Phi, psi and omega in degrees: 000049181274336182276155177300147182302324179300322178291318179297319178299313181293322178297319178291316178302316178299317181295319180295326178284324186273332184288127184294341177288335185245298180050047181240133177254351186262014179277127177270140181236129177228141180236144177201128173052047177077014179239142176248125181250123182248126179228160180137186183245142176230163187276332185220158175298326178296319179292324177299315178296322180295325177302313179295321180294315179297317179300317180294325178291318184283325184236067185295340181272358182254150171277121185266130175240098182273100182254021177292157179236148178273125179267121179278122180261147176295149181300315182239130176292148177287137177239125179274126179260126179260126182261000000 
């Protein structure tokens, strides 16, 4: 944990966006006292697990708290028909 927290946060955000397991730009990252707190919404439970895995890989010296939630999407999007 030699780098400033702001750098570690940005490095993790970049990794979450670039890693094909996650590919998320909307994950919020907050750090305090050697802990990383991740919040936001993801599409699947697998992606939620991947968020925690990527965070642990990128920040091995931090205690990771993956507080992301899985957003349940409707099977079919609503389509408005104009007559």
